[in-house]
N, C-alpha and C positions, 0 to 999 in steps of 0.2 A: 618750287620744290622744297620740301621739308627734309632736311638732312639729319643724319645722326650726329651726336655730340662730338665724336672723334673727328669726323669730317669737317664739322664746323670749326673746331679748334685748329685744324690744319689750314683751313682757308684764312682764318684770322692771321696766322703766322705768315702766309704767303702775301696777304694784302699789305702787311707792314713792310715786308721785304720789297715788294714790287712797286708800291705806291706811297710808302711812308713819306717820301720827299715831294709828293704832289700837293700837300696841304700846308696852309699857312694860317696862323691865328690873326683874327681881325677884332679890333675893339673900336668903340665910338663914344664920343662925348660932345657936349655943346661947344667946348673951347679947349685949347691945349692945357690950361691950368686946372682943369676939372678932372676928377677921377673918372675912369671909364664907366659909362652908364649902360653898356651892352656889349656882349661878346658873341663872336661867331667864328666859323671856320670857312675858309675859301680854298678853292683848288684850281690847279692849272688844267686846262683843257685845250687840246689841239684839234681844231675843226678842219677837216679836209674840204677844200674849196675847188680843187681842180688838179690837173696834172699837165706837165709839159715834157718835152724830150729830156729835160734835166732831172725830172722826178716830180714828186707830189708837191702841191702848193697848199700850205696850211696857214691858218690864222691861229695864234695862241691867245687865249683869254684866261683871266682869273675870274672864276664864277663863284657866286655866293647867293644867299637869299636877299631879296630886295630890302627887307626890313633892316638887315644888318648895316646897310649903307646910308640910311636916312638920318644924317647928322651933319652938323657944321664942321666937325673935326673928327678925324679917324687915324688909326695907326694900323699898319700891316706889320705884324711881328716877324722877326727872323729867327731861324734856328741854325745851330752850328752845322747841321747836316746839309743845309741847302745853300751855304755860301762857301766860296773858295777865295781866300782862306777862311777857315772856320771862325776866326775871331772877328770877322766883319759882322757877325750876327749880334754883336753887343748892343747895337742901336736899332730901334725899329724904324720903319719907313713912315715918317710923319706926313700927313696929308691934310692940310687946311682945305676948306671947301670940299670936304669929302664927298658929299652927295653928288656934286656937280661933275665929278671925275668918272662916274659910272654910266653905262648905258642901262637905263631902267626899263624893264619889261614887266610891268605890274600884272598884266593878264596871266603871266606864268608864275609870278612871284620871284623873278630872277633879276639879278644885277650882274652885268658883265663888264670887266675892265680890260681893254687891250693892254698887252703887257709891254709894249714898247717903252713906256715911261719907266717901268720897273727895271728894265735892262739898262736904260740910260742912267738911272739913279745909281746902279751898281758900277757902271763904267766910270762915271764921274768920281766915284770914291775908291777906285782902284781894286775892285773885286768883281767876281762874276757869279751868276746863279748856277747852282748845281742841283737841278730839280728832276723830278719825274713828272709825267703828265698822264692824265686820263686821255687816251687817244680816241679818235673816231671809231676805231675798230673795237674798242672796249665799251664805248658808250652804246647803250641798248637802242636798237631800232624799234620801230612801231610794232613789228611782229613779236619781238621778245617781250615788250611791255604788255602786249595783248594776251600773251600766254599765261600771265599771272591771274589767278582767279580768286574767288571768295574764300577758299581754304587757306589758312595761314601757311606761308612759306618762309624759309630761312632768309634773313637779310643781314647785311653786315655794314655797319657805319664806321667810317674812318674819320676821326675828329681830333681836335685839340681841346681838351676839357679845361676847366678852370679850377686849379687847386686852391687850398685855403691860403697859401702864401702868395697867390696871384700868378704863379707860374702856369704855363699852358702845356701840360704833358700830352704826348701822343697816346691816343686811346683807340682801340678797336673793339666794338661791342657787337654781340650777336642779338638780333631782334627778330621780330616776326612782321611780315608785310602781307597785307590783304588788299583785294580790290573792294572798294566801297563805292558803289554806283559806278561812275565812269572814271574814278580816280584811284590811285594807290595810296595806302596809308600805313605808317608804322603804328603798331597797336599800343605802344607804351610811350609815356612822356620821357624825353631824354634830358640829361643834365645840361647845365649852363655851358655855353660854348659850342654846342652841337648844331645849332641852326646854320644852314648853309653847307654842311658837310656832305660829301658824296655817299650814296647808298648803293650797295652792290648785292647782286644775287648770282646764283650758279644754276646752270641747267646742263643737261647732257648735250654735248656737241655732236656734229655729224659723224665724227669718228668714235663716238662713244665716250670720249674723255670729257671731264667737267669743263664747261665754258663759262668764264667770268664775264658778267655784264655790269656796267655802272648804270643803274636804273635812273638816276637823277640826283637831286639834292634835297636835304631836309628843309621843310618850311616851318614857320612858327607853329607852336602847339595849338591844337584844337580838340576839344572833347576827349582829353586824356591820351591823345596820340599826336602824330605829325603827318600832315599831307606830304606827299613827295612830288616835287616838280620833275616830271619824267623827261627823258632825253628826246623822245619824239617831239614833244612840245617845245623843248629848249632849242633844238635844231631849227624847227620851223620859225620860231620867233626871231632867232638870230639872223636867219636868211632874209626874212621880211624887213627887219630893222636896218640891215646893212646892204640892201639890194642895190643902192646907187654907188657902192664903193667896192664891188667885187670885180 
């Protein structure tokens, strides 16, 4: 769906309000004493895996593009808005053996990190996470993905860019997404730090009100744009890769 500018601006505001604390900055290098050699964005996703009498059973993941995680050392940055107390964000989460910590799904272009270690890291240091998540209800299903066609539609990318001073500001940009063969693609090349970031669209819901979908995540640039790893494929790949642990 291609939206008017006023509606697009309103959605950007709502995205930052509803999901601004779902994303974290990621950087990678060969070793701890080297400057970062690559930057990306990761986001929290809660996967619905079942239900019991006590409620829903979910798995929480940190998702990003696989390329972002292919390094010997990495850091997951913290922001004052996602830690309690806020001053706990002064130090990044340092991760030697970075690539080995992720579940790699290269057929999708995805890397997924179970978040138990991140919660343990916080507990050991006397703070807790204060985050938002892309939920299974927001993540687009196969039907929502299939409804996007070859005509450009409004898309919204929520990311942590890379400023000249090395800081990672929260940024929400309005882009265009199209179907290119059997895949979705953002039609322009995005700035540094955006690979791995979640991509959103809006369509009319059953009640006529706008319905927000997370289409998937930004993959590395190709031919002047970015392929999107869509959530129909992400869900299927996670289920297959973790079938023995559910």
